PALOVEX-333384 format. One record per residue (C-alpha): z negated, x negated, y; residue in three letters. Coordinates in pm, 1 decimal, always signed. Example, Ala and Ser with C-alpha at 12.3 -4.5 7.8 and 13.67 -1.06 7.14 Angstrom:
BEGIN
{rec {-780.0, -1230.0, -450.0}, ALA}
{rec {-714.0, -1367.0, -106.0}, SER}
//
This chain:
BEGIN
{rec {-8926.7, -9263.5, +11834.1}, MET}
{rec {-8872.0, -8991.0, +11567.2}, LYS}
{rec {-8795.9, -8614.9, +11669.8}, THR}
{rec {-8907.3, -8304.1, +11509.2}, ASP}
{rec {-8571.4, -8309.3, +11353.6}, ARG}
{rec {-8550.9, -8685.8, +11226.7}, GLN}
{rec {-8672.0, -8842.7, +10895.2}, VAL}
{rec {-8729.9, -9206.6, +10809.3}, GLU}
{rec {-8551.1, -9343.2, +10530.7}, TYR}
{rec {-8586.4, -9702.5, +10380.4}, HIS}
{rec {-8645.6, -9828.2, +10768.2}, GLY}
{rec {-8367.0, -9615.8, +10901.2}, ILE}
{rec {-8424.4, -9276.2, +11104.1}, VAL}
{rec {-8136.9, -9032.4, +11057.4}, TYR}
{rec {-8088.6, -8650.5, +11141.8}, ASN}
{rec {-8216.9, -8467.9, +10815.3}, TYR}
{rec {-8031.0, -8190.2, +10661.4}, GLY}
{rec {-7696.4, -8017.0, +10770.9}, ASP}
{rec {-7719.2, -7891.5, +11100.7}, LYS}
{rec {-7428.7, -7643.3, +11074.6}, ALA}
{rec {-7587.9, -7534.6, +10760.8}, ALA}
{rec {-7886.6, -7470.5, +10906.7}, GLU}
{rec {-7769.0, -7284.9, +11203.2}, ASP}
{rec {-7580.0, -7066.6, +10945.6}, LYS}
{rec {-7876.4, -7005.4, +10736.0}, ALA}
{rec {-8072.5, -6884.6, +11051.3}, GLU}
{rec {-7821.4, -6637.0, +11105.9}, GLU}
{rec {-7819.0, -6496.7, +10777.8}, GLY}
{rec {-7533.2, -6717.5, +10646.3}, GLU}
{rec {-7559.2, -6934.4, +10336.0}, ASP}
{rec {-7462.2, -7318.8, +10350.1}, ALA}
{rec {-7076.9, -7285.2, +10227.8}, THR}
{rec {-6997.9, -7012.4, +10490.0}, GLY}
{rec {-7052.7, -6676.7, +10294.2}, GLY}
{rec {-7304.6, -6396.1, +10373.0}, HIS}
{rec {-7618.8, -6314.8, +10178.7}, GLY}
{rec {-7473.7, -5992.9, +10065.1}, GLY}
{rec {-7757.0, -5787.6, +10179.6}, GLY}
{rec {-8015.1, -5932.9, +9960.2}, HIS}
{rec {-8346.3, -6047.1, +10108.2}, GLU}
{rec {-8379.9, -6363.2, +9923.3}, HIS}
{rec {-8034.5, -6512.5, +10043.5}, GLU}
{rec {-8105.3, -6474.3, +10430.2}, HIS}
{rec {-8183.0, -6782.8, +10642.6}, GLY}
{rec {-8568.1, -6890.1, +10580.4}, SER}
{rec {-8593.2, -6874.9, +10942.7}, ARG}
{rec {-8552.9, -6543.8, +10988.2}, GLY}
{rec {-8779.2, -6291.3, +10823.5}, LYS}
{rec {-9043.3, -6485.6, +10664.9}, ASN}
{rec {-9121.6, -6771.3, +10926.2}, ARG}
{rec {-9438.3, -6962.7, +10894.3}, MET}
{rec {-9716.0, -6964.2, +11157.1}, ASN}
{rec {-9634.3, -7336.1, +11282.0}, MET}
{rec {-10001.9, -7320.4, +11490.1}, ALA}
{rec {-10166.5, -7328.7, +11199.6}, LEU}
{rec {-10022.0, -7652.4, +11076.7}, TYR}
{rec {-9989.3, -8001.0, +11194.5}, PRO}
{rec {-9644.9, -8104.4, +11383.8}, PRO}
{rec {-9385.4, -8135.4, +11173.9}, ARG}
{rec {-9272.5, -8516.4, +11058.6}, ASN}
{rec {-9552.1, -8686.5, +11212.2}, TYR}
{rec {-9900.5, -8818.0, +11040.1}, VAL}
{rec {-10129.1, -8520.5, +11064.2}, PRO}
{rec {-10409.9, -8614.6, +11314.1}, ASP}
{rec {-10747.9, -8709.7, +11096.8}, VAL}
{rec {-10993.5, -8586.1, +11312.4}, ASN}
{rec {-10923.3, -8235.6, +11267.5}, SER}
{rec {-11209.8, -8007.3, +11126.4}, PRO}
{rec {-10960.9, -7943.9, +10848.3}, GLN}
{rec {-10903.8, -8315.7, +10718.6}, VAL}
{rec {-11272.0, -8429.2, +10803.5}, LYS}
{rec {-11376.4, -8195.1, +10523.9}, ALA}
{rec {-11115.1, -8262.0, +10301.9}, TRP}
{rec {-11206.3, -8659.1, +10347.1}, VAL}
{rec {-11561.5, -8552.1, +10250.8}, ALA}
{rec {-11445.6, -8446.2, +9933.7}, GLU}
{rec {-11318.4, -8809.7, +9795.4}, ILE}
{rec {-11562.0, -9023.7, +9632.6}, ASP}
{rec {-11463.9, -9368.8, +9859.7}, TRP}
{rec {-11708.0, -9577.7, +9670.8}, SER}
{rec {-11423.1, -9569.6, +9357.6}, LYS}
{rec {-11154.5, -9656.6, +9634.7}, VAL}
{rec {-11017.4, -10014.8, +9606.7}, PRO}
{rec {-11029.8, -10230.2, +9962.1}, ASN}
{rec {-10686.1, -10286.5, +9952.7}, ILE}
{rec {-10551.1, -10367.8, +10315.2}, PRO}
{rec {-10320.3, -10097.1, +10485.9}, VAL}
{rec {-9951.1, -10252.7, +10462.6}, ALA}
{rec {-9776.8, -10333.7, +10763.0}, THR}
{rec {-9430.6, -10163.5, +10830.8}, GLY}
{rec {-9102.9, -10333.3, +10881.7}, ILE}
{rec {-9103.4, -10298.0, +11282.0}, ASP}
{rec {-9220.3, -10104.1, +11583.7}, ALA}
{rec {-8939.4, -9826.5, +11505.2}, GLU}
{rec {-9026.4, -9818.9, +11145.0}, SER}
{rec {-9406.4, -9838.0, +11126.8}, PRO}
{rec {-9441.9, -9638.2, +10774.2}, HIS}
{rec {-9190.0, -9812.9, +10596.4}, TYR}
{rec {-9363.5, -10116.9, +10403.5}, PRO}
{rec {-9282.9, -10416.9, +10481.0}, LYS}
{rec {-9325.8, -10691.5, +10167.7}, CYS}
{rec {-9518.4, -11024.2, +10210.1}, PRO}
{rec {-9366.3, -11334.3, +10071.2}, PRO}
{rec {-9368.9, -11340.9, +9710.8}, VAL}
{rec {-9613.3, -11642.4, +9697.9}, GLU}
{rec {-9864.4, -11432.8, +9921.1}, GLU}
{rec {-9860.3, -11124.8, +9689.5}, LEU}
{rec {-10147.1, -11007.6, +9563.3}, ASP}
{rec {-10064.8, -10856.4, +9213.9}, ARG}
{rec {-10388.0, -10713.0, +9108.2}, THR}
{rec {-10294.1, -10425.8, +9381.4}, THR}
{rec {-10010.9, -10285.1, +9159.2}, CYS}
{rec {-9783.7, -10242.9, +9438.5}, TRP}
{rec {-9488.3, -10069.1, +9321.6}, TRP}
{rec {-9244.1, -10110.5, +9643.0}, SER}
{rec {-9300.8, -10497.4, +9647.7}, CYS}
{rec {-9268.1, -10608.9, +9269.5}, TYR}
{rec {-9220.5, -10282.6, +9054.5}, GLY}
{rec {-9567.1, -10244.6, +8929.6}, CYS}
{rec {-9655.8, -9937.6, +8752.9}, THR}
{rec {-9974.3, -9828.9, +8612.2}, ALA}
{rec {-10000.8, -9652.9, +8282.0}, PRO}
{rec {-10092.2, -9320.2, +8415.8}, THR}
{rec {-9752.3, -9356.0, +8640.3}, ASP}
{rec {-9490.0, -9113.1, +8511.8}, ILE}
{rec {-9156.7, -9299.2, +8460.6}, ILE}
{rec {-8951.3, -9182.6, +8175.2}, THR}
{rec {-8956.0, -8852.5, +7975.0}, CYS}
{rec {-9088.5, -8885.6, +7628.4}, PRO}
{rec {-8747.9, -8826.6, +7445.4}, SER}
{rec {-8438.6, -9019.8, +7449.5}, ALA}
{rec {-8214.2, -8753.5, +7494.2}, ASN}
{rec {-8398.0, -8558.0, +7791.2}, GLN}
{rec {-8338.1, -8650.1, +8131.2}, TRP}
{rec {-8577.5, -8555.6, +8405.0}, GLY}
{rec {-8400.8, -8398.1, +8689.2}, LEU}
{rec {-8562.8, -8473.5, +9007.9}, THR}
{rec {-8475.0, -8405.9, +9386.5}, TYR}
{rec {-8663.4, -8512.0, +9673.5}, ASP}
{rec {-8710.5, -8389.6, +10054.4}, ASP}
{rec {-8626.1, -8052.8, +10048.8}, GLY}
{rec {-8613.8, -7782.9, +10097.8}, PRO}
{rec {-8309.0, -7798.9, +10325.5}, ASN}
{rec {-8048.8, -7525.3, +10415.5}, ALA}
{rec {-7799.0, -7707.4, +10146.1}, VAL}
{rec {-8064.4, -7662.6, +9875.0}, THR}
{rec {-7969.0, -7337.7, +9784.1}, ARG}
{rec {-7595.2, -7464.0, +9704.5}, ASP}
{rec {-7740.8, -7675.3, +9460.2}, LEU}
{rec {-7985.6, -7426.1, +9315.3}, THR}
{rec {-7638.2, -7208.8, +9283.0}, ARG}
{rec {-7509.7, -7473.1, +9082.8}, ILE}
{rec {-7792.6, -7536.8, +8867.4}, LEU}
{rec {-7810.7, -7128.4, +8769.2}, GLN}
{rec {-7482.7, -7149.4, +8689.7}, GLU}
{rec {-7542.0, -7434.5, +8475.3}, LYS}
{rec {-7865.1, -7251.0, +8308.5}, LYS}
{rec {-8064.7, -7576.8, +8450.0}, LEU}
{rec {-8377.8, -7627.0, +8586.8}, THR}
{rec {-8521.8, -7917.4, +8809.5}, ALA}
{rec {-8829.3, -8038.3, +8954.5}, THR}
{rec {-8824.7, -8035.2, +9347.2}, PHE}
{rec {-9073.4, -8284.2, +9530.0}, PHE}
{rec {-9078.6, -8108.9, +9866.2}, VAL}
{rec {-9195.6, -8213.7, +10199.2}, VAL}
{rec {-9452.0, -8001.4, +10389.4}, GLY}
{rec {-9259.3, -8006.3, +10709.7}, SER}
{rec {-8939.5, -7882.5, +10541.1}, ARG}
{rec {-9188.5, -7631.0, +10368.0}, VAL}
{rec {-9273.2, -7483.8, +10719.9}, LEU}
{rec {-8887.8, -7431.6, +10819.2}, GLU}
{rec {-8773.0, -7301.0, +10454.3}, PHE}
{rec {-9032.2, -7098.8, +10279.7}, PRO}
{rec {-8801.1, -6861.3, +10128.6}, ASP}
{rec {-8616.0, -7138.1, +9965.8}, ILE}
{rec {-8937.9, -7267.5, +9814.7}, LEU}
{rec {-9029.7, -6894.8, +9665.6}, ARG}
{rec {-8673.9, -6904.1, +9516.1}, GLU}
{rec {-8755.0, -7252.6, +9351.2}, HIS}
{rec {-9027.3, -7055.4, +9177.5}, VAL}
{rec {-8853.1, -6762.5, +9112.6}, ALA}
{rec {-8586.5, -6914.7, +8918.4}, GLN}
{rec {-8804.9, -7136.5, +8723.1}, GLY}
{rec {-8795.8, -7469.6, +8885.3}, HIS}
{rec {-9083.0, -7692.0, +8912.9}, HIS}
{rec {-9228.7, -7796.1, +9241.9}, ILE}
{rec {-9379.3, -8119.3, +9329.8}, GLY}
{rec {-9567.1, -8282.0, +9588.9}, MET}
{rec {-9360.3, -8526.7, +9847.0}, HIS}
{rec {-9622.4, -8554.3, +10158.9}, THR}
{rec {-9594.1, -8417.6, +10478.5}, TRP}
{rec {-9423.8, -8672.1, +10691.3}, SER}
{rec {-9240.2, -8846.1, +10456.3}, HIS}
{rec {-9414.8, -9210.4, +10523.8}, SER}
{rec {-9489.9, -9477.0, +10290.5}, GLY}
{rec {-9861.7, -9432.7, +10173.6}, LEU}
{rec {-9921.4, -9786.9, +10170.1}, THR}
{rec {-9892.8, -9761.5, +10542.3}, THR}
{rec {-10131.2, -9514.7, +10580.8}, LEU}
{rec {-10514.7, -9522.1, +10617.9}, THR}
{rec {-10714.8, -9340.2, +10345.6}, ASN}
{rec {-10811.7, -9060.9, +10568.7}, HIS}
{rec {-10405.6, -9006.8, +10667.6}, GLU}
{rec {-10322.7, -9007.0, +10269.7}, ILE}
{rec {-10552.3, -8731.4, +10223.9}, VAL}
{rec {-10400.6, -8556.2, +10540.5}, ALA}
{rec {-10078.6, -8615.2, +10423.0}, GLU}
{rec {-10130.0, -8466.4, +10077.8}, ILE}
{rec {-10374.5, -8176.4, +10160.1}, ARG}
{rec {-10200.5, -8021.4, +10468.9}, TRP}
{rec {-9876.0, -8043.4, +10237.8}, THR}
{rec {-10071.4, -7885.6, +9945.2}, GLU}
{rec {-10187.1, -7621.1, +10161.5}, LYS}
{rec {-9825.3, -7513.8, +10326.2}, ALA}
{rec {-9692.4, -7495.7, +9949.0}, ILE}
{rec {-9997.7, -7270.6, +9852.9}, ARG}
{rec {-9966.0, -7036.3, +10131.9}, ASP}
{rec {-9581.9, -6984.1, +10067.3}, VAL}
{rec {-9646.8, -6996.0, +9662.8}, THR}
{rec {-9999.8, -6934.1, +9544.4}, GLY}
{rec {-9962.3, -7279.9, +9357.2}, LEU}
{rec {-10128.4, -7607.8, +9397.8}, THR}
{rec {-9914.6, -7892.3, +9276.6}, MET}
{rec {-10026.4, -8136.0, +9030.7}, LYS}
{rec {-9739.4, -8388.5, +9017.6}, TYR}
{rec {-9676.9, -8628.8, +9334.4}, VAL}
{rec {-9397.9, -8859.0, +9409.5}, ARG}
{rec {-9469.0, -9125.1, +9650.7}, PRO}
{rec {-9202.9, -9146.9, +9959.6}, PRO}
{rec {-8987.6, -9466.1, +9834.8}, PHE}
{rec {-9227.9, -9474.4, +9565.0}, GLY}
{rec {-9456.9, -9650.6, +9793.3}, ASP}
{rec {-9802.0, -9699.9, +9605.8}, ILE}
{rec {-10054.2, -9947.6, +9533.5}, ASP}
{rec {-10405.4, -9905.8, +9334.3}, ASN}
{rec {-10578.6, -9795.6, +9659.5}, ARG}
{rec {-10319.3, -9489.7, +9707.5}, VAL}
{rec {-10339.7, -9421.9, +9339.7}, ARG}
{rec {-10728.4, -9341.6, +9354.2}, GLU}
{rec {-10714.4, -9158.1, +9621.2}, ILE}
{rec {-10413.3, -8920.2, +9463.6}, LEU}
{rec {-10597.9, -8923.0, +9108.5}, HIS}
{rec {-10910.2, -8800.5, +9311.2}, GLN}
{rec {-10708.3, -8512.2, +9450.5}, MET}
{rec {-10611.4, -8407.2, +9137.7}, GLY}
{rec {-10253.2, -8563.7, +9088.3}, TYR}
{rec {-10042.2, -8706.3, +8849.1}, THR}
{rec {-9781.6, -8982.7, +9010.3}, ILE}
{rec {-9416.4, -8974.0, +8932.2}, VAL}
{rec {-9195.3, -9246.0, +9030.6}, ILE}
{rec {-8836.5, -9282.0, +8859.3}, TRP}
{rec {-8669.9, -9489.2, +8573.8}, THR}
{rec {-8517.9, -9822.7, +8658.9}, LYS}
{rec {-8184.2, -9842.4, +8741.3}, GLY}
{rec {-8173.8, -9460.2, +8769.2}, TRP}
{rec {-8194.9, -9411.5, +9127.9}, ASP}
{rec {-7902.0, -9301.7, +9220.2}, THR}
{rec {-7914.7, -9401.3, +9602.2}, ASN}
{rec {-7745.9, -9068.8, +9720.8}, ASP}
{rec {-7944.5, -9089.7, +10055.1}, TRP}
{rec {-7719.6, -9375.6, +10173.1}, LYS}
{rec {-7425.2, -9070.0, +10179.8}, LEU}
{rec {-7614.2, -8961.5, +10482.5}, LEU}
{rec {-7556.2, -9308.2, +10650.1}, MET}
{rec {-7204.1, -9372.1, +10507.5}, HIS}
{rec {-7330.7, -9684.6, +10337.7}, GLU}
{rec {-7207.0, -9602.3, +9986.8}, ILE}
{rec {-6911.3, -9443.3, +9881.4}, PRO}
{rec {-6935.0, -9155.3, +9645.6}, GLN}
{rec {-6725.9, -9352.2, +9396.3}, ARG}
{rec {-7002.4, -9602.7, +9355.8}, GLU}
{rec {-7254.7, -9376.5, +9301.5}, ILE}
{rec {-7075.3, -9235.2, +9000.2}, ILE}
{rec {-6999.3, -9589.3, +8847.8}, GLN}
{rec {-7360.3, -9700.9, +8873.9}, ASN}
{rec {-7474.0, -9392.8, +8688.4}, PHE}
{rec {-7191.9, -9434.2, +8427.0}, LYS}
{rec {-7316.9, -9776.8, +8372.7}, VAL}
{rec {-7659.4, -9647.2, +8327.9}, ALA}
{rec {-7567.4, -9367.1, +8093.7}, LEU}
{rec {-7380.2, -9646.5, +7869.0}, ASP}
{rec {-7723.8, -9842.7, +7862.3}, SER}
{rec {-7902.4, -9559.1, +7798.9}, ARG}
{rec {-8073.1, -9753.0, +7494.9}, ALA}
{rec {-8285.7, -9993.3, +7711.4}, ILE}
{rec {-8458.0, -9694.0, +7899.4}, VAL}
{rec {-8817.2, -9739.5, +7762.8}, ARG}
{rec {-9160.0, -9592.1, +7841.1}, SER}
{rec {-9449.6, -9780.3, +7963.9}, SER}
{rec {-9553.4, -9857.4, +7612.8}, ASN}
{rec {-9207.3, -9991.1, +7530.3}, ASP}
{rec {-9080.1, -9654.0, +7353.7}, LYS}
{rec {-8736.4, -9540.6, +7346.9}, LEU}
{rec {-8732.8, -9273.2, +7624.1}, ALA}
{rec {-8549.1, -9038.6, +7836.0}, GLY}
{rec {-8457.4, -9137.0, +8204.3}, PRO}
{rec {-8584.2, -8970.1, +8519.4}, ILE}
{rec {-8362.0, -8995.2, +8809.6}, THR}
{rec {-8407.1, -8989.9, +9189.3}, LEU}
{rec {-8173.4, -8787.7, +9386.1}, GLU}
{rec {-8185.6, -8580.3, +9711.7}, HIS}
{rec {-8118.0, -8226.4, +9827.3}, ASP}
{rec {-8057.4, -8351.2, +10175.0}, VAL}
{rec {-7674.6, -8266.3, +10264.9}, SER}
{rec {-7342.3, -8130.9, +10114.6}, ASN}
{rec {-7256.5, -8483.9, +9986.9}, ASP}
{rec {-7568.4, -8529.8, +9773.6}, THR}
{rec {-7513.7, -8197.9, +9623.4}, VAL}
{rec {-7183.2, -8247.9, +9520.6}, LEU}
{rec {-7220.4, -8573.6, +9384.3}, VAL}
{rec {-7509.0, -8437.1, +9170.8}, SER}
{rec {-7288.6, -8167.1, +9002.3}, LYS}
{rec {-7064.5, -8471.2, +8915.4}, THR}
{rec {-7371.2, -8662.4, +8769.1}, LEU}
{rec {-7472.5, -8370.5, +8574.0}, ILE}
{rec {-7122.4, -8300.8, +8408.6}, GLU}
{rec {-7114.5, -8662.6, +8318.4}, MET}
{rec {-7487.0, -8654.9, +8159.0}, ALA}
{rec {-7414.9, -8357.7, +7954.2}, THR}
{rec {-7099.3, -8491.7, +7843.4}, ALA}
{rec {-7280.0, -8778.8, +7698.2}, LYS}
{rec {-7554.6, -8564.6, +7485.6}, GLY}
{rec {-7813.1, -8594.6, +7796.9}, LEU}
{rec {-8011.2, -8278.0, +7838.6}, GLN}
{rec {-8122.5, -8244.0, +8225.9}, PRO}
{rec {-8433.9, -8064.9, +8249.3}, MET}
{rec {-8757.9, -7994.7, +8500.7}, ASN}
{rec {-9042.7, -8273.7, +8467.5}, LEU}
{rec {-9306.8, -8015.4, +8335.7}, ALA}
{rec {-9063.6, -7966.6, +8065.8}, THR}
{rec {-8957.8, -8305.1, +7965.5}, CYS}
{rec {-9319.7, -8365.2, +7973.4}, LEU}
{rec {-9430.1, -8057.2, +7773.5}, GLY}
{rec {-9682.3, -8005.0, +8026.0}, ASP}
{rec {-9743.9, -7616.5, +7996.1}, MET}
{rec {-9988.7, -7618.0, +8290.4}, THR}
{rec {-9790.0, -7795.1, +8547.5}, PRO}
{rec {-9976.8, -7731.2, +8862.4}, TYR}
{rec {-10349.8, -7745.7, +8925.0}, GLN}
{rec {-10352.2, -7384.3, +9028.5}, ARG}
{rec {-10110.5, -7170.3, +8874.3}, GLY}
{rec {-10006.9, -7246.6, +8526.2}, SER}
{rec {-9684.3, -7134.3, +8458.0}, LYS}
{rec {-9299.4, -7198.1, +8568.5}, LEU}
{rec {-9093.6, -6887.9, +8695.7}, GLY}
{rec {-9184.6, -6568.7, +8845.6}, PRO}
{rec {-9524.5, -6513.2, +8663.7}, GLY}
{rec {-9655.9, -6883.1, +8839.6}, GLY}
{rec {-9713.2, -6740.7, +9186.8}, ALA}
{rec {-9966.0, -6508.7, +9156.1}, VAL}
{rec {-10249.9, -6640.7, +9330.7}, GLU}
{rec {-10160.4, -6594.6, +9677.4}, LYS}
{rec {-9837.9, -6536.4, +9882.8}, ILE}
{rec {-9931.3, -6466.7, +10247.4}, ASN}
{rec {-9606.8, -6663.9, +10431.4}, GLY}
{rec {-9847.5, -6904.0, +10585.1}, GLY}
{rec {-9971.1, -6644.8, +10842.1}, ASP}
{rec {-10319.6, -6584.1, +10755.2}, SER}
{rec {-10525.7, -6414.6, +11005.1}, THR}
{rec {-10857.2, -6482.0, +10864.8}, GLY}
{rec {-11069.3, -6824.2, +10847.9}, SER}
{rec {-11301.7, -6982.4, +10630.5}, TYR}
{rec {-11591.1, -7189.2, +10759.1}, ARG}
{rec {-11464.6, -7145.2, +11121.2}, GLY}
{rec {-11128.5, -7277.4, +11060.2}, MET}
{rec {-10852.8, -7043.6, +11129.5}, THR}
{rec {-10563.8, -6997.4, +10879.5}, GLY}
{rec {-10795.3, -7171.1, +10608.7}, MET}
{rec {-10931.3, -6997.1, +10291.3}, GLU}
{rec {-11181.4, -7130.9, +10029.9}, GLU}
{rec {-10918.5, -7236.0, +9780.2}, GLN}
{rec {-10813.1, -7499.0, +10065.2}, ASP}
{rec {-11128.8, -7710.3, +9987.0}, PHE}
{rec {-11267.4, -7854.8, +9641.8}, ASN}
{rec {-11499.7, -7567.3, +9570.6}, THR}
{rec {-11690.9, -7592.8, +9228.2}, PRO}
{rec {-11468.9, -7259.0, +9099.9}, SER}
{rec {-11150.9, -7421.4, +9219.0}, GLN}
{rec {-11151.0, -7783.7, +9092.6}, ARG}
{rec {-11393.8, -7801.0, +8868.1}, GLY}
{rec {-11694.5, -7879.8, +9098.6}, GLY}
{rec {-11590.2, -8209.0, +9153.4}, LYS}
{rec {-11811.0, -8398.1, +9411.9}, LYS}
{rec {-11679.5, -8583.6, +9695.3}, GLY}
{rec {-11849.6, -8862.8, +9917.6}, GLY}
{rec {-11788.0, -9061.5, +10239.5}, THR}
{rec {-11705.4, -9453.0, +10265.9}, LYS}
{rec {-11969.0, -9657.2, +10222.1}, GLY}
{rec {-12213.0, -9400.2, +10047.0}, SER}
{rec {-12344.0, -9408.6, +9682.7}, SER}
{rec {-12154.8, -9287.3, +9421.8}, SER}
{rec {-12207.7, -8863.7, +9457.4}, PRO}
{rec {-12235.0, -8856.1, +9082.6}, SER}
{rec {-12586.0, -8986.3, +9108.3}, SER}
{rec {-12679.0, -8721.5, +9352.2}, THR}
{rec {-12781.3, -8410.0, +9228.9}, SER}
{rec {-12589.2, -8070.8, +9277.6}, ASP}
{rec {-12827.9, -7919.8, +9536.8}, ALA}
{rec {-12798.9, -8228.2, +9766.1}, VAL}
{rec {-12430.9, -8272.2, +9747.5}, ALA}
{rec {-12388.0, -7895.3, +9817.8}, ALA}
{rec {-12636.9, -7911.3, +10101.2}, PHE}
{rec {-12446.9, -8208.3, +10301.7}, ARG}
{rec {-12124.8, -8042.4, +10223.9}, ARG}
{rec {-12246.6, -7728.1, +10373.8}, SER}
{rec {-12362.3, -7944.0, +10648.1}, ALA}
{rec {-12020.8, -8125.2, +10727.5}, VAL}
{rec {-11859.0, -7776.3, +10714.8}, TYR}
{rec {-12092.0, -7628.4, +10960.2}, ALA}
{rec {-12090.8, -7877.7, +11186.7}, ALA}
{rec {-11684.9, -7892.7, +11200.4}, MET}
{rec {-11666.6, -7506.4, +11217.3}, GLY}
{rec {-11749.5, -7544.7, +11606.5}, LEU}
{rec {-11343.0, -7671.3, +11637.3}, ALA}
{rec {-11115.2, -7402.4, +11505.4}, SER}
{rec {-10756.9, -7443.7, +11518.0}, VAL}
{rec {-10593.4, -7187.9, +11746.0}, ALA}
{rec {-10402.1, -6904.1, +11574.3}, SER}
{rec {-10110.6, -6821.7, +11818.1}, ILE}
{rec {-9769.8, -6710.9, +11640.9}, MET}
{rec {-9479.0, -6906.7, +11738.3}, LEU}
{rec {-9129.3, -6782.0, +11782.4}, THR}
{rec {-8886.3, -7030.0, +11689.8}, LEU}
//
């Protein structure tokens, strides 16, 4: 059983981040032992700018699908369009959310399941368009060591895409704000880091929407790009993510650094460096989904001092070979890299910055706001439905609005308690 300080990777449960670094961060020191020099943005994220944990699900666990918020989000999906693909089983009882692949002869290849046979859909992002571009991405933060990484990136005048976990956002909101201010690009990496094919339809919605809300509460931005944990995705998950407005990002074959294994002492740093050298020397084989010469997108993690240090080495190796590291929005030429909030840099976080401590309520749900739901003014008037219903596109706007109002009114009877917790 995981604790609230553990995350599951590839079937192995480990303690996330660096405990000593987190303790220093809480005391107002940076992860390398120095003090913040009196600047507010360098103080530990658990100090002045704590999140109100009572407004969100428990960290590192799949959120409850019976909450009024999740029921409202579920009602926004047109379930008639979601393929009827079975929920995947986990590898064992201890790791129920790391998918277990069936025997090769039993695989249903119409599901386009990336985890079990590497299938990608034409809409999945796996490369950058230009051969000299490198999509620099980091998963699973923010953590106490993330500041060490962003300091390196600042020194090299680079920006990256950070696929953040909702549970970590609650702990380090200041670091997320710093990402935006420094011009980095933020992407979605779910709430509990569970394999999405192992979750029910409603659990997938809960994972995404709660993470989306936590990020929006901190930055004012609504994510547009999502990387499924472990790259675990099939056509059922794709359709749900697409309906929520998300573009799916995997990574380029052969460019997974496997740096997470450093946490488990399963791989030496020299092996990661050697494998990266092989990838660099084989750049000519990097191809887009339509078989054009392309640039790689890597998979790295900002979870420990070791992963940060090896990333610095990889950046220096790549730039020496003429590969240009950059965030995904830049490599893709996307001038609107968020569903809400269209800019990178300080100008991007303009809609809402409340530290997650909202004292209001929307439709009887404490801490919620209108922009947390699929209102016509927010997401273009996309209408949802319920599983087994006819397509909402054939329903009049008036009837659809009435149904949504009825759902919200009913669920407004059960609001979330607003209690400020002291950590």
